[in-house]
TORKOL-4160 file (C-alpha; in steps of 0.2 Angstrom, whole numbers, padded with zeros to 4 digits, m for minus):
187
<pt num="1" X="0000" Y="0000" Z="0000"/>
<pt num="2" X="0014" Y="0012" Z="0005"/>
<pt num="3" X="0023" Y="0008" Z="m0011"/>
<pt num="4" X="0009" Y="0012" Z="m0022"/>
<pt num="5" X="0006" Y="0028" Z="m0013"/>
<pt num="6" X="0024" Y="0033" Z="m0014"/>
<pt num="7" X="0024" Y="0029" Z="m0033"/>
<pt num="8" X="0009" Y="0039" Z="m0036"/>
<pt num="9" X="0016" Y="0054" Z="m0027"/>
<pt num="10" X="0033" Y="0052" Z="m0037"/>
<pt num="11" X="0023" Y="0051" Z="m0054"/>
<pt num="12" X="0012" Y="0067" Z="m0048"/>
<pt num="13" X="0029" Y="0076" Z="m0044"/>
<pt num="14" X="0037" Y="0072" Z="m0061"/>
<pt num="15" X="0022" Y="0078" Z="m0070"/>
<pt num="16" X="0021" Y="0094" Z="m0060"/>
<pt num="17" X="0040" Y="0097" Z="m0062"/>
<pt num="18" X="0039" Y="0094" Z="m0081"/>
<pt num="19" X="0048" Y="0078" Z="m0082"/>
<pt num="20" X="0035" Y="0066" Z="m0087"/>
<pt num="21" X="0020" Y="0066" Z="m0099"/>
<pt num="22" X="0002" Y="0064" Z="m0093"/>
<pt num="23" X="m0005" Y="0046" Z="m0091"/>
<pt num="24" X="m0012" Y="0046" Z="m0108"/>
<pt num="25" X="m0018" Y="0027" Z="m0108"/>
<pt num="26" X="m0028" Y="0032" Z="m0093"/>
<pt num="27" X="m0035" Y="0047" Z="m0101"/>
<pt num="28" X="m0040" Y="0038" Z="m0116"/>
<pt num="29" X="m0048" Y="0025" Z="m0106"/>
<pt num="30" X="m0059" Y="0040" Z="m0098"/>
<pt num="31" X="m0063" Y="0045" Z="m0116"/>
<pt num="32" X="m0048" Y="0056" Z="m0123"/>
<pt num="33" X="m0047" Y="0054" Z="m0142"/>
<pt num="34" X="m0030" Y="0055" Z="m0148"/>
<pt num="35" X="m0023" Y="0052" Z="m0166"/>
<pt num="36" X="m0008" Y="0042" Z="m0173"/>
<pt num="37" X="0010" Y="0049" Z="m0172"/>
<pt num="38" X="0005" Y="0063" Z="m0160"/>
<pt num="39" X="0018" Y="0069" Z="m0148"/>
<pt num="40" X="0014" Y="0076" Z="m0131"/>
<pt num="41" X="0029" Y="0083" Z="m0123"/>
<pt num="42" X="0034" Y="0082" Z="m0104"/>
<pt num="43" X="0024" Y="0094" Z="m0092"/>
<pt num="44" X="0008" Y="0094" Z="m0103"/>
<pt num="45" X="m0008" Y="0096" Z="m0093"/>
<pt num="46" X="m0024" Y="0087" Z="m0101"/>
<pt num="47" X="m0040" Y="0090" Z="m0092"/>
<pt num="48" X="m0043" Y="0072" Z="m0084"/>
<pt num="49" X="m0060" Y="0078" Z="m0076"/>
<pt num="50" X="m0067" Y="0082" Z="m0094"/>
<pt num="51" X="m0056" Y="0073" Z="m0106"/>
<pt num="52" X="m0070" Y="0064" Z="m0116"/>
<pt num="53" X="m0073" Y="0083" Z="m0122"/>
<pt num="54" X="m0055" Y="0083" Z="m0130"/>
<pt num="55" X="m0050" Y="0076" Z="m0147"/>
<pt num="56" X="m0032" Y="0077" Z="m0153"/>
<pt num="57" X="m0028" Y="0073" Z="m0172"/>
<pt num="58" X="m0015" Y="0064" Z="m0180"/>
<pt num="59" X="0004" Y="0071" Z="m0181"/>
<pt num="60" X="m0001" Y="0084" Z="m0167"/>
<pt num="61" X="0014" Y="0091" Z="m0157"/>
<pt num="62" X="0010" Y="0098" Z="m0140"/>
<pt num="63" X="0025" Y="0106" Z="m0132"/>
<pt num="64" X="0031" Y="0106" Z="m0114"/>
<pt num="65" X="0020" Y="0115" Z="m0101"/>
<pt num="66" X="0004" Y="0117" Z="m0112"/>
<pt num="67" X="m0012" Y="0115" Z="m0104"/>
<pt num="68" X="m0028" Y="0109" Z="m0112"/>
<pt num="69" X="m0043" Y="0112" Z="m0101"/>
<pt num="70" X="m0061" Y="0107" Z="m0107"/>
<pt num="71" X="m0069" Y="0114" Z="m0091"/>
<pt num="72" X="m0069" Y="0131" Z="m0082"/>
<pt num="73" X="m0074" Y="0131" Z="m0064"/>
<pt num="74" X="m0071" Y="0149" Z="m0060"/>
<pt num="75" X="m0090" Y="0152" Z="m0057"/>
<pt num="76" X="m0095" Y="0137" Z="m0049"/>
<pt num="77" X="m0097" Y="0145" Z="m0031"/>
<pt num="78" X="m0108" Y="0158" Z="m0039"/>
<pt num="79" X="m0118" Y="0149" Z="m0052"/>
<pt num="80" X="m0117" Y="0131" Z="m0046"/>
<pt num="81" X="m0111" Y="0125" Z="m0062"/>
<pt num="82" X="m0094" Y="0124" Z="m0072"/>
<pt num="83" X="m0093" Y="0129" Z="m0090"/>
<pt num="84" X="m0088" Y="0115" Z="m0102"/>
<pt num="85" X="m0086" Y="0114" Z="m0120"/>
<pt num="86" X="m0076" Y="0102" Z="m0133"/>
<pt num="87" X="m0058" Y="0106" Z="m0136"/>
<pt num="88" X="m0053" Y="0100" Z="m0155"/>
<pt num="89" X="m0035" Y="0100" Z="m0161"/>
<pt num="90" X="m0035" Y="0094" Z="m0179"/>
<pt num="91" X="m0021" Y="0084" Z="m0188"/>
<pt num="92" X="m0004" Y="0092" Z="m0190"/>
<pt num="93" X="m0006" Y="0106" Z="m0178"/>
<pt num="94" X="0007" Y="0112" Z="m0166"/>
<pt num="95" X="0003" Y="0119" Z="m0149"/>
<pt num="96" X="0018" Y="0130" Z="m0142"/>
<pt num="97" X="0027" Y="0128" Z="m0125"/>
<pt num="98" X="0015" Y="0135" Z="m0111"/>
<pt num="99" X="0000" Y="0138" Z="m0122"/>
<pt num="100" X="m0016" Y="0137" Z="m0114"/>
<pt num="101" X="m0032" Y="0129" Z="m0123"/>
<pt num="102" X="m0049" Y="0133" Z="m0114"/>
<pt num="103" X="m0066" Y="0126" Z="m0117"/>
<pt num="104" X="m0071" Y="0128" Z="m0135"/>
<pt num="105" X="m0055" Y="0130" Z="m0142"/>
<pt num="106" X="m0053" Y="0123" Z="m0159"/>
<pt num="107" X="m0036" Y="0122" Z="m0168"/>
<pt num="108" X="m0037" Y="0120" Z="m0186"/>
<pt num="109" X="m0026" Y="0108" Z="m0196"/>
<pt num="110" X="m0008" Y="0112" Z="m0198"/>
<pt num="111" X="m0011" Y="0128" Z="m0187"/>
<pt num="112" X="0003" Y="0134" Z="m0176"/>
<pt num="113" X="m0001" Y="0141" Z="m0159"/>
<pt num="114" X="0014" Y="0151" Z="m0151"/>
<pt num="115" X="0022" Y="0148" Z="m0134"/>
<pt num="116" X="0011" Y="0156" Z="m0120"/>
<pt num="117" X="m0005" Y="0159" Z="m0131"/>
<pt num="118" X="m0022" Y="0158" Z="m0123"/>
<pt num="119" X="m0034" Y="0151" Z="m0135"/>
<pt num="120" X="m0053" Y="0152" Z="m0132"/>
<pt num="121" X="m0060" Y="0151" Z="m0149"/>
<pt num="122" X="m0057" Y="0144" Z="m0166"/>
<pt num="123" X="m0040" Y="0146" Z="m0175"/>
<pt num="124" X="m0042" Y="0142" Z="m0194"/>
<pt num="125" X="m0031" Y="0128" Z="m0203"/>
<pt num="126" X="m0014" Y="0133" Z="m0208"/>
<pt num="127" X="m0013" Y="0149" Z="m0198"/>
<pt num="128" X="m0002" Y="0156" Z="m0184"/>
<pt num="129" X="m0009" Y="0163" Z="m0168"/>
<pt num="130" X="0000" Y="0171" Z="m0153"/>
<pt num="131" X="m0004" Y="0181" Z="m0138"/>
<pt num="132" X="m0016" Y="0183" Z="m0124"/>
<pt num="133" X="m0030" Y="0181" Z="m0130"/>
<pt num="134" X="m0023" Y="0172" Z="m0146"/>
<pt num="135" X="m0025" Y="0180" Z="m0162"/>
<pt num="136" X="m0020" Y="0176" Z="m0179"/>
<pt num="137" X="m0005" Y="0185" Z="m0185"/>
<pt num="138" X="m0002" Y="0177" Z="m0201"/>
<pt num="139" X="m0001" Y="0160" Z="m0211"/>
<pt num="140" X="0011" Y="0146" Z="m0209"/>
<pt num="141" X="0016" Y="0149" Z="m0226"/>
<pt num="142" X="0022" Y="0167" Z="m0222"/>
<pt num="143" X="0031" Y="0160" Z="m0207"/>
<pt num="144" X="0040" Y="0147" Z="m0217"/>
<pt num="145" X="0045" Y="0161" Z="m0230"/>
<pt num="146" X="0052" Y="0172" Z="m0216"/>
<pt num="147" X="0061" Y="0157" Z="m0208"/>
<pt num="148" X="0069" Y="0152" Z="m0225"/>
<pt num="149" X="0075" Y="0171" Z="m0228"/>
<pt num="150" X="0082" Y="0170" Z="m0210"/>
<pt num="151" X="0091" Y="0154" Z="m0213"/>
<pt num="152" X="0099" Y="0160" Z="m0229"/>
<pt num="153" X="0114" Y="0168" Z="m0218"/>
<pt num="154" X="0111" Y="0159" Z="m0201"/>
<pt num="155" X="0121" Y="0146" Z="m0194"/>
<pt num="156" X="0114" Y="0129" Z="m0196"/>
<pt num="157" X="0117" Y="0113" Z="m0188"/>
<pt num="158" X="0114" Y="0094" Z="m0192"/>
<pt num="159" X="0105" Y="0081" Z="m0180"/>
<pt num="160" X="0122" Y="0078" Z="m0173"/>
<pt num="161" X="0122" Y="0094" Z="m0163"/>
<pt num="162" X="0107" Y="0088" Z="m0152"/>
<pt num="163" X="0107" Y="0077" Z="m0137"/>
<pt num="164" X="0098" Y="0063" Z="m0147"/>
<pt num="165" X="0111" Y="0065" Z="m0160"/>
<pt num="166" X="0126" Y="0063" Z="m0147"/>
<pt num="167" X="0132" Y="0082" Z="m0147"/>
<pt num="168" X="0149" Y="0083" Z="m0138"/>
<pt num="169" X="0156" Y="0097" Z="m0126"/>
<pt num="170" X="0167" Y="0103" Z="m0141"/>
<pt num="171" X="0152" Y="0104" Z="m0153"/>
<pt num="172" X="0141" Y="0113" Z="m0140"/>
<pt num="173" X="0155" Y="0127" Z="m0138"/>
<pt num="174" X="0155" Y="0128" Z="m0157"/>
<pt num="175" X="0137" Y="0130" Z="m0158"/>
<pt num="176" X="0137" Y="0144" Z="m0144"/>
<pt num="177" X="0151" Y="0153" Z="m0153"/>
<pt num="178" X="0143" Y="0152" Z="m0170"/>
<pt num="179" X="0127" Y="0157" Z="m0165"/>
<pt num="180" X="0133" Y="0173" Z="m0154"/>
<pt num="181" X="0119" Y="0185" Z="m0153"/>
<pt num="182" X="0110" Y="0178" Z="m0168"/>
<pt num="183" X="0097" Y="0166" Z="m0172"/>
<pt num="184" X="0103" Y="0148" Z="m0178"/>
<pt num="185" X="0094" Y="0132" Z="m0184"/>
<pt num="186" X="0096" Y="0115" Z="m0179"/>
<pt num="187" X="0089" Y="0099" Z="m0189"/>
């Protein structure tokens, strides 16, 4: 009994500190719908109490610290009810680090939600939304075009310059030196 309590405490602490992902199998048993090849990074919070109202498409990425909440209990003491609504994240969307999706958020296919954005409504397909509250600032195609222009004279690094690629201490120093006060790109 104590061992199970201890393991549960450690799991909760790891999630809270951003070292693990939510228990997706449990959420799916409760009704969360999640597509193929979706990546949910460490520290993401998915509303367990209303997860059956959440649908996540194929090839979605949800970055660390993002929150997906299908209910809002802010007025429960005043009204006796919590607000609930579906959250739909369509295929190929990207949800940035620390973004918050509130009840009724719908993210269109291929859309990008910037880090820290708070989404309360619909973001059309292939659009970029940022801010609090989130607003569309352009298309994904425009964002790609701007990034390609920046890449023209920016330092670029291959996959070997990542932790999973086996980056060495010397390569880390090289990366820091080459980037300096600019933006660089890594594969």
